[in-house]
C-alpha positions in Angstrom: -10.6 26.8 -0.6 -12.4 27.1 2.7 -12.0 30.3 4.8 -8.9 29.8 6.9 -10.9 30.4 10.1 -13.9 28.2 9.3 -14.2 24.6 10.4 -13.7 22.1 7.6 -16.9 20.1 7.1 -16.6 16.4 6.4 -18.9 13.7 5.2 -17.7 10.1 5.5 -18.8 7.7 3.0 -18.4 4.1 4.2 -18.4 3.7 7.9 -16.7 0.3 8.6 -13.6 0.0 10.6 -11.6 2.7 8.8 -14.5 5.0 8.0 -15.5 5.1 11.6 -11.9 5.9 12.6 -12.0 8.8 10.2 -15.2 10.0 11.7 -14.0 9.8 15.2 -10.9 11.8 14.3 -12.8 14.5 12.5 -15.1 14.9 15.6 -12.0 15.3 17.8 -10.3 17.8 15.6 -10.9 21.4 16.7 -10.7 22.6 13.0 -13.1 20.1 11.6 -16.7 19.2 11.9 -18.6 15.9 10.9 -21.8 16.9 9.0 -22.9 13.5 7.6 -22.3 9.8 7.3 -23.1 7.5 4.3 -23.4 3.7 4.5 -25.5 1.1 2.8 -25.8 -1.1 5.9 -29.0 -0.2 7.8 -27.9 -2.3 10.9 -25.3 0.4 11.7 -28.0 3.1 12.2 -28.4 2.7 16.0 -24.7 2.4 16.8 -23.7 5.4 14.7 -26.5 7.5 16.2 -25.1 6.7 19.7 -21.4 7.3 18.6 -22.1 10.4 16.5 -25.3 12.0 17.9 -27.1 14.4 15.7 -25.0 13.4 12.6 -27.5 12.3 9.8 -26.9 8.9 8.1 -27.6 8.5 4.4 -28.0 5.1 2.7 -26.3 6.1 -0.6 -23.8 8.8 -1.7 -26.3 10.0 -4.4 -28.9 10.5 -1.6 -26.4 12.6 0.4 -25.3 14.6 -2.7 -29.0 15.4 -3.5 -30.4 16.2 -0.1 -27.5 16.3 2.5 -26.0 19.3 4.4 -23.2 21.2 2.8 -19.7 19.9 3.2 -16.2 20.7 2.1 -14.6 17.2 2.1 -15.9 13.8 1.1 -13.9 11.0 2.7 -14.3 7.6 0.8 -13.7 4.5 2.9 -15.8 2.1 0.9 -14.8 -1.2 -0.9 -12.0 -0.7 -3.4 -14.1 -0.8 -6.6 -16.3 2.1 -5.4 -13.4 4.5 -4.8 -13.1 5.9 -8.3 -16.8 6.5 -9.2 -17.5 7.9 -5.8 -14.5 10.2 -5.9 -15.5 11.5 -9.2 -19.1 12.1 -8.0 -17.9 14.0 -5.0 -15.5 16.2 -7.1 -18.2 17.0 -9.6 -20.4 18.0 -6.7 -17.7 20.5 -5.7 -16.2 18.7 -2.8 -12.5 18.0 -2.0 -12.0 14.2 -1.7 -10.0 12.0 0.7 -9.6 8.5 -0.7 -8.6 5.5 1.4 -6.1 3.3 -0.5 -6.2 2.3 -3.2 -7.1 5.4 -5.1 -8.5 3.1 -7.8 -8.1 -0.3 -9.3 -7.0 0.8 -12.7 -4.7 3.6 -14.0 -7.4 4.9 -16.4 -9.8 5.3 -13.4 -7.2 7.1 -11.3 -6.5 9.4 -14.3 -10.2 10.2 -14.4 -10.1 11.2 -10.8 -7.1 13.5 -11.5 -8.9 15.0 -14.4 -12.1 15.7 -12.5 -10.1 17.3 -9.7 -8.4 19.6 -12.2 -11.7 20.4 -13.9 -13.4 21.3 -10.7 -10.4 23.0 -9.0 -10.6 20.7 -6.0 -8.0 18.6 -4.1 -7.7 14.9 -3.8 -5.8 13.4 -0.8 -4.7 9.8 -0.9 -4.6 8.0 2.5 -1.0 6.8 2.7 -0.6 7.0 6.5 2.7 5.1 6.6 4.5 8.2 5.4 3.8 9.6 8.9 5.6 6.8 10.7 8.9 8.3 12.2 11.2 5.6 10.7 9.7 6.2 7.2 10.0 10.0 7.4 13.6 9.6 8.8 14.4 7.4 5.7 13.1 9.9 3.3 15.0 12.7 5.0 18.4 11.0 4.9 17.9 9.8 1.3 17.2 13.3 0.1 20.1 14.7 2.1 22.4 12.3 0.3 23.4 10.5 3.5 23.0 7.1 1.8 24.9 8.0 -1.4 24.1 5.7 -4.3 21.4 3.1 -3.6 22.6 -0.4 -4.4 19.8 -2.7 -3.2 16.3 -2.2 -1.7 14.4 -5.2 -0.2 10.8 -4.9 0.9 9.2 -7.8 2.8 5.6 -7.9 3.7 4.5 -11.2 5.4 1.0 -10.9 6.8 -1.9 -13.2 7.8 -5.2 -12.8 6.0 -7.3 -16.0 6.3 -10.9 -17.1 6.6 -11.4 -14.6 9.4 -10.8 -11.8 6.9 -12.3 -13.1 3.7 -15.9 -13.7 4.5 -18.2 -15.6 2.1 -20.3 -13.2 -0.1 -18.1 -10.2 0.7 -16.2 -8.0 -1.6 -12.8 -8.9 -0.3 -11.0 -11.6 -2.3 -12.9 -10.9 -5.6 -10.8 -9.8 -8.6 -13.4 -7.2 -9.7 -14.1 -5.6 -6.4 -10.9 -6.2 -4.4 -8.3 -6.1 -7.1 -5.6 -8.2 -5.5 -3.3 -8.4 -2.5 -1.0 -5.5 -3.7 -4.0 -3.2 -3.8 -5.7 -4.0 -0.6 -2.9 -5.1 1.8 0.4 -3.8 0.4 -0.2 -0.6 -1.6 1.2 1.3 1.4 4.5 -0.3 0.9 4.5 0.3 -2.9 3.8 3.9 -2.0 6.7 4.0 0.4 9.0 2.6 -2.2 8.0 5.3 -4.7 7.8 8.1 -2.2 11.4 7.5 -1.0 13.3 6.0 -4.0 11.2 7.0 -7.0 9.9 5.0 -9.9 10.8 1.4 -10.8 11.4 -0.3 -14.2 12.5 -3.6 -15.6 10.0 -5.5 -13.5 9.7 -9.2 -13.4 7.4 -11.1 -11.0 6.2 -14.6 -9.8 2.9 -15.1 -8.2 1.7 -18.0 -6.1 -1.5 -19.1 -4.3 -0.5 -21.3 -1.4 -3.6 -21.5 0.8 -6.2 -19.1 -0.5 -7.8 -21.2 -3.3 -11.1 -21.3 -1.5 -10.8 -17.7 -0.1 -9.7 -15.4 -3.0 -9.7 -15.1 -6.8 -6.0 -14.1 -6.9 -2.6 -14.8 -5.5 -1.8 -14.8 -1.8 2.0 -14.4 -2.4 4.4 -12.8 -4.8 8.1 -12.1 -5.6 8.7 -8.9 -7.6 12.2 -7.8 -8.8 12.9 -4.4 -10.3 15.5 -1.7 -11.1 15.1 1.7 -9.6 15.0 4.4 -12.3 17.5 6.5 -10.3 19.9 3.6 -9.9 20.0 0.4 -7.9 17.8 -2.7 -7.9 15.2 -4.1 -5.5 12.8 -6.9 -4.6 9.4 -6.9 -3.1 8.3 -10.2 -1.4 4.8 -10.3 -0.1 2.4 -12.9 1.3 -0.9 -13.1 3.2 -0.4 -16.9 3.7 1.3 -16.5 7.0 -0.3 -18.7 9.6 -2.4 -17.2 12.4 -0.8 -13.7 12.7 1.3 -11.1 10.8 5.0 -11.9 10.7 6.7 -8.7 9.6 7.0 -5.7 7.3 10.5 -4.7 6.7 12.7 -2.5 4.3 16.4 -3.2 4.0 18.7 -0.8 2.1 22.3 -1.4 1.0 23.9 1.8 -0.2 27.1 3.4 -1.0 27.6 4.9 2.5 26.1 2.1 4.6 23.1 -0.1 5.3 19.9 0.1 7.2 16.8 -1.8 8.0 13.3 -0.7 9.0 11.5 -3.6 10.7 8.8 -4.7 13.2 5.4 -5.8 11.9 4.7 -2.4 10.4 8.0 -0.7 9.6 7.7 0.8 13.2 11.3 0.7 14.2 14.9 1.2 12.9 16.4 -2.3 13.5 19.8 -1.6 12.0 21.6 1.6 11.0 25.3 1.7 10.1 26.1 4.7 7.9 29.4 6.5 7.3 29.9 9.4 9.7 26.4 9.3 10.9 24.7 8.7 14.3 21.0 7.7 14.4 19.0 10.3 16.3 16.2 9.4 18.7 13.0 9.1 16.8 9.5 9.7 18.1 7.6 6.5 18.9 5.5 5.0 16.1 1.7 4.6 16.6 0.5 1.1 17.2 -1.1 -0.9 14.4 -4.8 -0.6 13.4 -6.4 -3.5 15.3 -9.3 -5.2 13.6 -9.8 -8.0 16.0 -8.5 -11.2 14.5 -6.0 -9.4 12.3 -4.0 -6.1 12.2 -3.2 -3.5 9.6 -0.6 -0.7 9.2 0.2 2.0 11.9 -2.7 4.0 13.0 -1.5 7.3 11.7 -4.9 8.6 10.4 -4.8 11.5 12.9 -2.0 13.1 10.8 -4.0 12.5 7.6 -6.9 14.5 9.0 -4.6 17.2 10.3 -3.0 17.5 6.8 -6.4 17.7 5.1 -7.6 20.5 7.4 -4.4 22.4 7.3 -4.3 22.2 3.5 -7.8 23.4 2.9 -7.3 26.2 5.4 -4.3 27.3 3.4 -1.7 26.4 6.0 -0.1 23.4 4.3 0.0 21.3 1.2 -1.3 17.7 0.6 1.1 15.1 1.9 -0.2 12.5 -0.7 -1.6 14.2 -3.8 -3.7 12.8 -6.6 -0.7 12.3 -8.9 1.2 10.2 -6.3 -1.9 8.1 -5.7 -2.2 7.6 -9.5 1.4 6.6 -9.6 1.0 3.8 -7.0 -2.0 2.4 -9.0 0.1 2.5 -12.1 3.1 0.7 -10.5 0.8 -2.0 -9.2 -0.9 -2.3 -12.6 2.4 -2.8 -14.3 3.3 -5.5 -11.7 0.0 -7.3 -12.2 0.3 -7.1 -15.9 2.8 -9.9 -15.5 0.4 -12.0 -13.6 -0.8 -15.3 -15.1 -3.3 -17.6 -13.4 -1.6 -18.4 -10.1 -0.1 -21.9 -9.6 -0.7 -23.9 -6.4 1.3 -26.6 -4.7 
């Protein structure tokens, strides 16, 4: 671990939308310092030099690991298929690792990351920033306090827009090998939230459809998943990227022994309904706005809490909010769902 008084040194690998957000937040954090950037795109050089003056840019992670300045943490914000090999390379170089979702595209690769972290006595942080949204934290708190009683039904709806503005020809997004599928790239945050609050799932069944992405992706754009909760109760996950023009909603409805609730908005950013026995909903802090990528939007912009947790944990003041085993579990659940996937049908 780093000295509790020393600034935690970060190198950011992959400086697209999310990687640049990580870099900016590291620069602003009083307990952190940005020592290097890594990206294969040479056209970014000038903009990054202006935005992060004095921070060297390397064209490959191997180049940085060979010749770059010392760091404590490697943040990986590259395309999905690169996450596992780059995480393992960073761990083997003695760095703690922060991995943007998904941790990996296969359970075996996620297990290899966990093993490398254990071998090198280093930490792996998964970026599951939706855990920091006040409604999500509130839901976990009342669940663990027993306020809900027995869970009967859980319903997750994720209806988003991802069209030709997102899936560019020749890019990695939309490919089976490099992207992995809609549940990995768009909705792994919601699978994580399901597992984080309610635990593991079993007795999974699923239907997958491809309504309007036949020329954009190599996988489904929509799915309907049903399951039982290992701790009791049943649930559904309905998701789609086929919504026209803009995101519709992300919502989580719970029917339980002591009442019902619903988290809603586009990004689970509000408690839309709460009727629980002998319970009054407290005022919750506001949720951060969504990550804005121009033509489309993502989940709530809670990365500042992610960086704070990494710094606090490495400086021995806290523990990892999303550890490697939890990241592995999300990959494993998605892999179990996708094991039911046949070639998608179209209308």
